[in-house]
N, C-alpha and C positions, 0 to 999 in steps of 0.2 A: 636775442630773446630766447627765453627758456620755456620749452614745452614740458609741462610737468605731468602730462597724462601717460607718459611711458618712462620706464626705467625704475631704478632703485629709489624708493621714497626717501629713505634716510639720506642718501647722497644728494638727492635733489633739494631736500629741505635745507641741508647744511650749506650747499653751494649757493642757494638763493639767500640764505640768512646772513652769511658772513659779511658781504658788502653792505647789506642793509643795517646790520648791527653796528658796524663801524660808523655808518652814516648817522644812526640814531644816537650813538654816543657823542659824536661831534655836535649834533643838534642840541643835546643836553648841555654841552659845554658853553652854549650861549649863556644860560642861566648860571652855570657853575663859575664861569669866568667873572661874570658880574659880581657874584657873591664873594668869591675869593679876593678879587681886587678891592671891592668896597670894604669887606671885612678887615683886610690887612692894612689898607692905606687910610681908611676913614674911621672904622671902629665898629663895635658890636651894635650900637644903636642904628647905624646906617644899614647894617646887615639885617637887623630886625625890621627896618622899614621896607626893604625889598621883600622879605619873607611875608610881611603882612598883606602884600598884594597878590601873592602867588595863586591862591585858590580863586580869587575873583577874576583875575586875568585868564586863568585856565577855563573858567566857566564860559566866557565869550569865545575863546579860541576853539573850545570843544564843540560849540554849536556849529561852527563852520566846518570843522574837521569831520563831523558826522556825515554831512552831505557828501563831502569828498570821498570818504570811505565807502559810502553806499554806491557812489558812481564807480569806484574801483572794483568793487565786488561784482556788480552787474557786467562791467567790462571783462573781467576775468572769466565769467561764465560764457560770455559771447565768444571770447577767444578760444575757450575749450571746445565750443561747438564748431569752430572753424569758420564762423560767419564774418567775413572781412567787413562787409558793409555795416553790419550791426555794431561791430567794434568801433568803427569810425563814428557812427551815430551816437554811441555811448559817450565817446570822448567829447564831441562837440556839444552835446546837450548837458553834460556835466559842467562844461566850460560856461555855458549860458547861465546856469544856476549859480555857479561860483563867481561870476562877475558882479552879481547884484547882492547876493546874500551877505557876504563879508562886509561890504560897505555899510549896509543897514545896521548890522551888528556892531560895527566899529563906532558908529555915531551914537547908538544907544549906550554902549559901554562907556564912552567918554562922558556922556551926560549923567550917568548913574554912578560914576566913580566915587564922588564924595559921599553920597548917601549910603552906598554899600560899605565903604570903609568905616563909616560911623556906626553902621549897624553891627559890624564885626567887633566893635569896641576897641578900635585901634587907639593906642595911647596918644595923648595930645602931643607929647614930645617928639613923636616920629610921624605925625599925621601929614605935615607939609611935604616931607620927603616921600612918603608913601603915595600921596596923591599925585605928585609930579611924576613919579616913576610909572604909576599905573596909567595915567593919561598919555604918557609917551608911548607905552606899550599898546594902548588902544589904537593909536595911529598905525602901528605895525601889524595889526590883525589882517589887513588886506594883503600884506606881503607874505605873512605866514601862510595864508590860505592859497596864495598863488603858487608857492613852492609845493605845498601839500597836494594841490591839484595835479601839477605836473608829475610829481614823484609817485602819486598813487596810480595814475594812469600807466606810467612806465612799468611799475611793479606788477600791475595787473597783466601786463604783456610779458612778464618774466624778466624784465630788465631791472635789476636792483643795483647795478654798478653806476649808471650814469648820474643819478641823483647824488651819489656819494661824492663824486669829484667836485661838484660845485659847492656842496655843503662844507667840505674840508676847507676850500678856499675862503668861503664866507666866515667860517669859524675863526680862521687865522686872522682875517680882517677884523672881526669883532674883538679879538684879543688885543690887537694893535690899537684899535680905536678906544678900547676901554682904558688902556694905559695912558693914551694921549689925553682923553677927556677927564678921567678921574684923577690920575696922578699928575700929569703934566699941566693941564689947565685948571685943576682943582674944582671940577664941576660936580663932584660928589655923586649922589645917587642919580641925579638927572643925566649926568654924563654917561653913566652906564646904560641908561635907557636909550639915549640917542644912538650910542654905538651899536646896540642890539638891533634897532630899527634899520639903520643903514645896512648892516650885514644881512638882515633878512631880505631887504629889497634886492641886493645883489644876487643872493641865492635864488630867489624866486624868478626874477627876470631871466637870468642866465640859463637856468635849467629849462624853462619853457622855450626859449629861443633855440636852444640846442635840440630839443625834442622835435620842434617844428622842422628844423633843417635836416636832421639825421634819421628820424624814425619814420618808416613808411606809413604807419597808421595816422600820423599827425599831418601828413601831406595830403591835403584835401582839395578837390575841385570845388569851384564856386557852388555847383549844384548840390554838393554834399554838406554844405554849411547851412543847415536849415533845422528848424525846431521840429522835434518828433514828440508828439503828445504821449504816445504809448511808452516810449523809453524814458521820457522825463518823469512820468508817473511812477515807473518802476524804481527809478533812482530816488525819488522823493519818498516813496513808500518804504524803502529800506533805509534811506539816509536819515529821515526824521526820527525814527526810533533810536538809531545810533546816536544822533545828536542829543536826544532826550536822555539816553543812557549816560553819555559823557557829561551832560550838564547836571544831571542828578548826582553823579559822583562828585562833580565840582561843588555843587551846593552842599553836599555832605562834608566835603573838605572845608568849606567855609564855616560850617557848624563846629567842626573840630578846631579851626583856627580861632574861633571866638573863645573856646575853652582855654586854648593855649594863651591867648592874650590876657586872660584873667590872672595868670600866674606871673606876669611881669616880663621885663626885658630879657632877663637871663634865660628864662624858659623859651621865650620867643626866638632868641638867637640860637639856642640849642636845637629847637624844633626846625628852624630854617636850615641849619647845617645838616641835620639828619635827613630832612626832606630832600635836600639837594643830593645827598649821597644815595638815598633810596631811589631818586629819579634815575640815577645811573644803574642801580640794581634792577630797576624795572625794564631797562632797555633790552637785555637778552630775552626776557620773557615776552616783552612787547614785540620784538623782532620775530621770535618764534611764532607768536600768535598771528602776526601779519603774513609770515611765510605759509603757515597752515591755512590761512584764509585764501590766499592765492592758489595753493595746492588744492584745497577743497573745491574752490570755485571752478577751476579748470576741469578737474575730474568729475565733479557733479554735472557740469555742463556737457561733458563728453559721455555721461551715463555710466561712469566707472565708480559705482558706490563702494565696491570692495576696497578700492584704493583710498577712499575717504577715511574709512575706519583704520586702515593701516597707517595713514598719516597721523591720526590721533594717537595711536599706540607708540609710534616712533617719537612723536613730539613729546609725549609724556616722559619717556625714558630720558631724552635729552634734558628736559626741564629738571628732573630729579637729580641727575648728575651735577648740573650747574649749582643747584641749591645746596647740595652737600659740600661742594667745593667752597662756596662763599661763607658757609656757617662758621668754620674756625677762624677765618680771616676777620670777621666782625667780632667774634668773641674775644680774640686776643690782641687785635690791633686797632680797636675802636678809637682809642685816644689819639693815636697817630693820624688817623683819618680825619677826626674833627679838627685837629691842629692845622690841617690844610686850609680850613675856612677862617678860623679865628684862634688867637692865642690866649684869650681871656680864660684863666684857670677854672673858674666855676662853670663856664659854658662848656669847656672841654670835658670836664668830669661828668656833667649831666648828659652831654651828647654821647659819650662813650658807653655809658650804662644803657642809654636808650637804644643804641645799635645792638647791644647784646640781647635786648628784649625782642626787638622786631625780627632779628635774624632767625629766631626760633620758628617763625611762621613763613619762611620763604617758599616752602613747598606748596602751602595753601595759596600764596600769591601767584606762583607759577601755574597752578591749576586753573585759576581764573583766566589767564591769558591763553592757555592751550585750548580749553573748551570754547572760550569766546571766539578764537580764531576759526575753529572748525564750524561752529554754528553760524558765524557771520558769513563764511564761505557758502553755506547752504542757503543763505537768505532768510534765516530765522529771525525775523524782526521782533517777535514776542520776547525772546530771551534778553535782548538788549534792554528792554524796559524792565523786565523782571530783575535782572542783575543790578540795574541802577537803583531800583526801589529798595532792594535788600541792603545795599550800601548806605542809602540815605537813612533808613530806619536805624541801622547799626550805628552810624556816626552821630546821629542825633541823640541816641539814648545811652550807648555803652560808655562814652567818655564821661558824661555827666554822672553816671552811676559809679564808675570806678574811682574818679577823682574825688568823689564825696566820701569814700570809705577811708576810715582812719587806718594809717599804716601804708596806704597806697598813694594817695594824694596826687602829686604832679606826675608820678610814674604811670598813673592810669591813662595818661595821654597816649603813651606808646603801647601799653598793653591793649588798649582799645583798638589801635591800628591792626595788631595781629589778630584779634578776635573778629574784627570786621572782615579781614581777608579770609578767615576760616569760614565765616557765614556765607560770604559771596562765592567762595570756591565750592562749598557744599551744594549750594543752589545750582551752580553751573553743572556740576557732575550729575545731579538729579535730572536736569533738563537734557543733557546729552544722552543719558541712558534711555530716556523716554523717546527722544528724537531718533536714536539709532534704530529703533524698531521700525520706523517709517522707511528706512533705507532698504529694507528687505535683505539684509546680510544674514546669511545662515552659517557660512563656514569661512570665517575670516582667517583662521590659521592655515587653511589650504591655500588661500590667496597669498598669504605671506610667504609660504614656501615657494610659490610660483615666482615671486619677485626677488628672492634672495640672490639668485645668480644672474639677474638681469643687469645689463650694462647701463650706466648712466647715459642719458641722451645728451 
């Protein structure tokens, strides 16, 4: 376990982030593998069928993940305070909530699958495959939540390595099952969904069992396994706004998906391919944000507000460097990247140009994650709602306006993505600047000099 309240912030953030980044990339490989195998072995229509479900499925998974994230933040603050019993209480009460909530969400998602896909204007030719894939994924919501609960608790305690090991294994399992079901047994889109659910089950159960056996905070006496109203309310108070933020972002993605669907199967396949690639691009930013959330939570719990600001400054530097590295890759090798998913020439051409557009806005995307990580670690529930509302308004309005302009047309889909990132990043920065004043920091540069020579713990 990594105590992030002492030592060089940059070193701590990077050390914590690297295993988590690898894990997040492997987690995204679930969807990537589905898309690659289905796109190459079945065809672009099957790829479009999977893409049509992405925003809807994310909506319901996000509702569950918000609660788990809230529990992780509260746990990291308790860990920073050094309160052992409170840490255990946070873990068990998050578990109580996460045992019930995902099951309810999974049932609702299954029942609403058909109406939501119809609402999005999913083409009739791919509706059957889309519906089957989505309903299969709804079954897996419980398993996704199980893994996210165990991993968020371990990360709150400074352990970003353990979840990685199980995730790598389950990702390899998912790849093997995808090839078996989709290519070997010719089960098409449904086979990809079943493979993913099985892999998620293995990942969730194995990670939780290992944590119970090896981590001291998961080893509880019978008297410690009890409901704590105060802690549960804190988890819900922070988790619900996070869930709403995630769900609002997902709803906004659904609005964008409806615009994409109106341009036909080629645009849908290209958008699916670029979205899958951008999900990978999101991972370093998301990892950095999660690391900053843990770093901030522990230091805020320990009363070290100067380190909170330092974490933000170092995180921003890391984010900008990564963004500048990825920009030329997307500008010059976009067609090669899209060919990983599909070989259809019109889709490759459209997808490559789309990546050149969105890569111009990577710094704005990274800003969202950096600021969100810091503010989440501080327990700022209001920002979660604010940021979600900004994205919803942007995705409901900007794509419709841009795609309706002569000379822009379908490319307005991807220009709107970058513009929305810019709007959300700007609102995040504004919130951080106003919140920073509440921390009482007066001389952050002096604090930074203090920690330059500090050894990593």
